[in-house]
C-alpha positions as CSV (number, residue, x, y, z in Angstrom):
1,M,21.8,7.7,137.5
2,V,24.0,10.5,136.1
3,F,22.7,14.0,135.9
4,S,25.0,15.8,133.5
5,F,25.0,19.6,133.1
6,C,28.2,20.4,131.4
7,N,31.4,18.8,130.1
8,F,33.5,17.7,133.1
9,S,35.9,15.5,131.0
10,K,39.0,17.7,131.6
11,Q,38.4,18.2,135.3
12,K,40.2,16.0,137.9
13,S,37.3,14.7,140.0
14,V,37.2,13.0,143.4
15,T,37.5,9.2,143.3
16,H,34.6,7.4,144.9
17,T,34.1,3.8,146.0
18,P,30.9,2.3,144.7
19,I,28.7,0.0,146.7
20,T,29.8,-3.6,146.3
21,T,27.4,-6.5,145.7
22,P,24.2,-4.6,146.4
23,I,21.1,-6.6,147.3
24,A,18.5,-6.1,144.5
25,V,16.1,-3.3,145.3
26,E,13.0,-2.5,143.2
27,Q,13.3,1.0,141.9
28,T,9.9,2.6,142.0
29,A,11.2,6.0,140.8
30,N,14.4,7.8,139.9
31,P,14.7,10.5,142.5
32,I,16.5,13.7,141.3
33,M,18.9,14.8,144.0
34,G,18.8,18.4,145.4
35,A,22.4,18.8,144.3
36,A,21.5,18.0,140.7
37,Q,19.1,20.9,140.5
38,L,21.8,23.5,139.9
39,S,19.5,26.2,138.7
40,A,17.6,26.1,142.0
41,Y,20.5,27.2,144.1
42,L,23.4,28.5,142.0
43,P,22.0,32.0,141.9
44,A,22.1,32.1,145.7
45,L,25.8,31.3,145.6
46,E,27.1,33.5,142.9
47,G,29.4,36.3,144.1
48,K,29.4,34.8,147.6
49,N,32.0,33.2,149.8
50,V,30.7,29.7,150.2
51,G,31.3,27.0,152.8
52,L,30.4,23.4,152.1
53,I,29.5,20.7,154.6
54,V,30.0,17.6,152.4
55,N,31.7,14.2,152.2
56,H,32.3,11.5,149.5
57,T,28.5,11.1,149.0
58,S,28.1,14.7,147.9
59,T,28.0,14.0,144.1
60,I,26.1,14.9,141.0
61,G,26.4,11.6,139.1
62,S,30.0,10.7,139.4
63,I,31.3,14.3,139.9
64,H,31.8,15.7,143.4
65,L,29.7,18.8,144.3
66,L,32.9,20.7,145.2
67,D,34.2,20.1,141.7
68,T,30.9,21.0,140.1
69,L,30.6,24.3,142.0
70,L,34.2,25.3,141.3
71,L,33.7,24.7,137.6
72,S,30.5,26.8,137.8
73,G,32.6,29.7,139.1
74,I,31.4,29.5,142.7
75,N,34.0,30.7,145.3
76,I,34.3,27.8,147.7
77,V,36.5,29.1,150.6
78,K,36.2,26.1,152.9
79,V,34.9,22.6,153.3
80,F,33.7,21.1,156.6
81,A,33.8,17.3,156.8
82,P,31.8,14.9,159.2
83,E,32.7,11.6,160.8
84,H,34.7,9.4,158.3
85,G,36.1,12.5,156.7
86,F,35.8,14.3,153.3
87,R,36.8,11.2,151.4
88,G,34.7,8.9,153.6
89,K,37.6,6.5,154.4
90,A,38.0,7.0,158.1
91,D,36.7,4.2,160.3
92,A,33.9,4.8,162.9
93,G,35.4,6.9,165.8
94,E,38.7,7.4,164.0
95,K,40.2,10.9,164.4
96,V,40.0,13.0,161.3
97,K,42.5,15.9,160.9
98,N,42.1,19.2,159.2
99,Q,43.8,19.2,155.8
100,V,43.8,20.7,152.3
101,D,42.1,18.9,149.4
102,P,44.9,18.1,147.0
103,A,42.7,18.2,143.9
104,T,41.3,21.7,144.5
105,N,43.6,23.2,147.2
106,T,40.5,23.9,149.3
107,P,40.9,23.9,153.1
108,I,39.0,21.1,154.9
109,I,37.9,21.5,158.5
110,S,37.0,18.3,160.5
111,L,33.7,18.4,162.3
112,Y,34.4,15.2,164.2
113,G,36.2,14.7,167.5
114,K,36.6,17.7,169.7
115,N,35.5,20.2,167.0
116,K,31.9,19.1,166.3
117,K,30.5,22.6,165.8
118,P,32.0,25.1,163.4
119,S,33.6,27.9,165.4
120,D,33.0,31.6,164.8
121,E,36.6,31.9,163.6
122,Q,36.1,28.9,161.2
123,L,33.0,30.6,159.8
124,K,34.5,34.0,159.5
125,G,34.1,35.5,156.0
126,I,31.6,32.9,154.9
127,D,28.4,34.3,153.4
128,V,26.4,31.1,152.9
129,L,26.7,27.4,153.8
130,V,25.7,24.4,151.7
131,F,25.0,21.0,153.3
132,D,24.9,17.9,151.2
133,M,25.3,14.3,152.6
134,Q,23.7,10.9,152.2
135,D,22.2,9.9,155.5
136,V,20.6,6.4,156.4
137,G,17.8,7.5,158.7
138,A,19.1,6.1,162.0
139,R,19.3,8.2,165.1
140,F,22.9,7.0,165.9
141,Y,24.2,7.8,162.4
142,T,26.1,11.0,163.0
143,Y,25.7,13.1,159.9
144,Y,22.5,14.6,161.2
145,S,24.4,15.6,164.4
146,T,26.8,17.5,162.2
147,M,23.9,19.2,160.5
148,F,22.4,20.2,163.8
149,Y,25.7,21.8,165.1
150,T,26.1,23.5,161.7
151,M,22.6,24.9,161.9
152,Q,23.3,26.1,165.5
153,A,26.5,27.8,164.5
154,A,24.9,29.4,161.4
155,A,22.0,30.6,163.4
156,E,24.2,32.3,165.9
157,L,26.0,34.2,163.2
158,G,23.1,34.8,160.9
159,I,24.6,32.8,158.0
160,P,22.0,31.2,155.7
161,L,22.2,27.4,155.1
162,I,21.1,25.6,151.9
163,I,20.3,21.9,152.3
164,L,20.5,19.7,149.2
165,E,18.2,16.8,149.8
166,R,18.9,13.1,149.3
167,P,16.6,10.1,149.9
168,N,16.3,8.3,153.2
169,P,16.8,4.5,152.5
170,T,14.9,3.7,155.7
171,G,12.3,6.5,155.3
172,H,9.4,4.1,154.9
173,Y,8.9,3.2,158.6
174,I,9.3,4.5,162.2
175,D,10.5,2.4,165.1
176,G,12.5,2.3,168.3
177,P,12.3,4.3,171.6
178,I,12.5,8.1,171.6
179,L,15.9,9.2,172.9
180,D,15.9,10.4,176.5
181,T,17.9,13.5,176.2
182,A,18.2,14.0,180.0
183,T,20.1,10.7,180.5
184,C,21.5,9.5,177.1
185,K,22.3,12.5,175.0
186,S,25.5,12.2,173.0
187,F,26.9,12.7,169.4
188,V,25.3,9.3,168.5
189,G,22.0,10.4,170.0
190,L,21.5,14.1,170.0
191,L,17.8,14.7,169.5
192,P,14.5,13.2,170.9
193,L,14.0,11.0,167.9
194,P,13.2,7.3,167.6
195,I,16.0,5.0,166.3
196,V,14.3,4.9,162.8
197,H,12.9,8.4,162.4
198,A,11.7,8.3,158.7
199,L,12.8,11.8,157.8
200,T,15.1,13.2,155.1
201,L,17.7,15.6,156.5
202,G,15.7,18.5,155.0
203,E,12.6,17.4,156.9
204,L,14.7,16.9,160.0
205,A,16.1,20.4,159.6
206,Q,12.6,21.8,159.5
207,M,11.8,19.9,162.7
208,I,14.9,21.2,164.4
209,N,13.8,24.8,163.6
210,G,10.2,24.2,164.3
211,E,10.6,22.5,167.7
212,G,13.2,25.1,168.9
213,W,15.9,22.4,169.4
214,L,18.7,24.9,168.6
215,G,18.1,26.5,171.9
216,K,18.1,30.2,173.0
217,G,15.3,30.9,170.6
218,L,17.5,30.4,167.6
219,K,16.3,29.5,164.1
220,C,18.6,28.8,161.2
221,K,17.8,30.6,158.0
222,T,17.4,27.4,155.9
223,T,16.6,26.8,152.3
224,I,15.9,23.3,151.3
225,I,16.3,22.1,147.7
226,P,13.8,19.1,147.7
227,L,14.0,15.9,145.9
228,K,12.0,15.3,142.8
229,N,10.3,12.0,142.0
230,Y,10.4,10.9,145.7
231,T,8.0,9.9,148.4
232,H,8.5,8.0,151.7
233,L,7.5,4.8,149.8
234,T,10.3,5.2,147.2
235,K,12.8,2.4,147.3
236,Y,16.2,3.7,146.8
237,S,19.5,1.8,146.4
238,L,22.5,4.0,147.3
239,P,25.1,4.3,144.5
240,V,27.9,5.2,146.9
241,K,28.4,3.6,150.3
242,P,27.6,6.3,152.9
243,S,30.4,5.2,155.3
244,P,33.2,2.6,155.2
245,N,31.2,-0.2,157.0
246,L,27.9,0.1,155.2
247,P,28.9,-1.5,151.9
248,N,25.5,-2.5,150.5
249,D,21.7,-2.3,150.9
250,Q,21.6,-5.3,153.2
251,S,23.9,-3.6,155.7
252,I,22.0,-0.4,155.6
253,A,18.7,-2.2,156.1
254,L,20.1,-4.1,159.1
255,Y,22.0,-1.2,160.5
256,P,19.3,0.2,162.9
257,S,19.0,-3.3,164.6
258,V,22.6,-4.5,164.4
259,C,24.3,-1.3,165.5
260,L,22.9,-1.8,169.0
261,F,25.5,-4.6,169.3
262,E,28.2,-2.0,169.4
263,G,26.9,-1.5,173.0
264,T,27.6,-5.2,173.7
265,K,30.6,-7.6,173.8
266,M,29.7,-8.9,170.3
267,C,31.4,-8.4,166.9
268,I,29.2,-7.1,164.1
269,G,31.5,-8.1,161.2
270,K,34.0,-5.2,161.2
271,G,37.2,-6.7,159.9
272,T,35.3,-8.5,157.1
273,E,33.7,-7.7,153.8
274,F,30.2,-7.9,155.4
275,P,30.0,-5.5,158.4
276,Y,26.6,-5.0,160.1
277,Q,25.5,-8.3,158.5
278,V,26.8,-10.8,161.1
279,I,26.8,-10.9,164.9
280,V,29.4,-13.1,166.5
281,A,31.8,-13.7,169.4
282,P,34.5,-16.3,170.2
283,D,32.0,-18.7,171.8
284,T,30.3,-21.6,170.0
285,S,27.2,-21.0,172.1
286,F,26.2,-18.1,169.8
287,G,25.7,-20.2,166.7
288,T,27.2,-22.4,164.0
289,F,28.3,-19.6,161.5
290,S,31.9,-18.7,162.0
291,F,34.7,-16.4,160.7
292,T,37.8,-14.7,162.0
293,P,37.9,-10.9,162.0
294,T,41.1,-9.3,160.7
295,N,42.5,-5.8,160.1
296,F,40.5,-4.9,157.0
297,Q,42.1,-2.0,155.1
298,G,39.6,0.8,154.4
299,M,36.8,-0.6,156.6
300,A,38.1,-1.6,160.0
301,K,41.3,-1.1,161.8
302,D,42.0,-3.3,164.9
303,P,38.5,-4.8,165.0
304,I,37.2,-6.5,168.2
305,F,38.3,-10.2,168.4
306,A,40.9,-9.7,165.6
307,N,42.4,-13.0,164.6
308,Q,40.1,-15.0,166.9
309,K,37.6,-17.5,165.4
310,C,34.1,-16.2,166.2
311,Y,30.6,-17.8,166.1
312,G,27.1,-16.5,165.8
313,L,24.5,-15.3,163.2
314,D,24.9,-14.7,159.5
315,L,22.3,-12.2,158.3
316,R,23.6,-11.5,154.8
317,T,20.6,-13.1,153.1
318,V,17.9,-12.8,155.6
319,P,14.8,-10.7,154.7
320,V,14.8,-7.4,156.6
321,N,11.3,-6.2,157.6
322,G,12.2,-3.3,159.8
323,F,13.8,-2.7,163.2
324,T,14.0,-5.7,165.5
325,L,15.3,-6.5,169.0
326,S,15.1,-10.3,168.3
327,Y,18.8,-10.8,167.6
328,L,19.7,-8.9,170.8
329,I,17.3,-10.9,172.9
330,D,18.3,-14.2,171.4
331,L,22.0,-13.7,171.8
332,Y,21.6,-12.3,175.3
333,K,19.8,-15.5,176.3
334,K,22.7,-17.6,174.9
335,E,25.4,-15.6,176.8
336,K,26.9,-17.6,179.6
337,D,28.2,-14.7,181.6
338,K,25.3,-12.2,181.3
339,N,27.1,-9.6,183.4
340,T,29.6,-9.1,180.6
341,F,27.2,-8.9,177.7
342,F,26.3,-5.2,177.7
343,I,28.7,-2.3,178.0
344,P,27.8,1.3,179.0
345,F,27.7,2.5,175.3
346,F,24.5,0.5,174.9
347,E,22.4,3.1,176.7
348,K,23.6,5.8,174.3
349,L,22.6,3.7,171.3
350,I,19.2,2.5,172.5
351,G,18.5,6.0,173.9
352,N,17.3,5.2,177.4
353,T,18.2,3.5,180.7
354,I,15.2,1.1,180.5
355,V,15.6,-1.4,177.7
356,R,18.7,-3.1,179.0
357,G,16.7,-4.0,182.2
358,Q,13.7,-5.1,180.2
359,I,15.9,-7.6,178.2
360,E,17.6,-8.8,181.4
361,K,14.2,-9.5,183.0
362,G,13.2,-11.7,180.0
363,M,10.6,-9.4,178.4
364,S,9.7,-10.3,174.8
365,E,10.2,-8.0,171.9
366,K,6.5,-7.4,171.7
367,E,6.3,-6.5,175.3
368,I,9.2,-4.1,175.1
369,K,7.9,-2.4,172.0
370,A,4.6,-1.9,173.6
371,T,6.3,0.4,176.1
372,W,7.2,2.8,173.3
373,T,3.8,3.1,171.7
374,K,2.7,6.3,173.4
375,E,5.8,8.3,172.8
376,L,6.0,7.0,169.2
377,D,2.4,8.1,168.6
378,Q,3.3,11.6,169.8
379,Y,6.4,11.7,167.6
380,K,4.4,10.5,164.5
381,K,1.9,13.3,165.1
382,M,4.7,15.9,165.4
383,R,6.6,14.6,162.4
384,K,3.6,15.2,160.1
385,N,4.1,18.9,160.5
386,Y,7.5,18.8,158.8
387,L,7.1,16.5,155.9
388,L,8.2,17.6,152.4
389,Y,7.1,14.4,150.6
390,T,4.1,12.1,150.5
391,D,4.1,9.8,153.5
392,F,3.9,6.0,153.7
393,E,0.8,6.1,155.8
């Protein structure tokens, strides 16, 4: 989909990497992005000093939002970038430095690493902030954490925030335990949400304000530019991969389940063209599928088990019907030295200190999920208060 509002042919635009070999997804609608609805938010930016919280997914058609706003005469004084950077090329966990965008000479401030929250000094002179990023709807995907800290900083200084909505590709279901913020809070698990929360970032921003999660009685002055032609039943295939290791629809659908293996000894395909679509280790006990991870430019630097032949599960063509613990339970059972299977990061990803023990005791997926029912019912009831779109129930 391309939403064209003026002639950009002479403008040097940001180069983007399209999703490769996407799994076919039925398009039940053509959602119109918040960013594409220029008339809804340009008047609020005219004559203002504007800060953008954006990355490589922040586009209108093939043109980056930064380019579009500059061409529209908006004064963009600073860009703030999340994990993976402004261009979206940094690997997970890779340090992203402050820089200047060579195409527009705009300063870029990294909001990843030690500087997760914009400082008062970094926000000095900014009249309004605009947030626009493509999320994937999983609690440990960090773009919402960047939004949270931006909202908190904006609320403290009284700076209004405009959120340009994008679809949630996993917004059609809810699953996973609610994060225990007392024991497992981190940048990959910041708020008391289930692993699959079924909210757009605009809806989540309303929840953050409504539930008082910014702390100290703060509320961010937030304007949301909602999607058009979108409900929580809309199937949406992302035109740009949201981060280096989510290259297609299958990886995004598997992500909530497979990302948990980053809290184990296993490799999840980083160092290949199919990250988050395989689960392997250098032991034939894990399965018959095999490959050898390597340093894969643009997707994974120094992957686990680099240059070692690994064995396990190939999930590239399996139907994905939501979040599952079945892969985790199955491969734990096959592990010979069970004391080495999990690493401490698992608790941050799963969101509590209980599930590891449940798996170790041999509980089934059905039994484990039954222990989440009450808290998920409470979450579902709360979530209804903040929805902007027709729900799936």
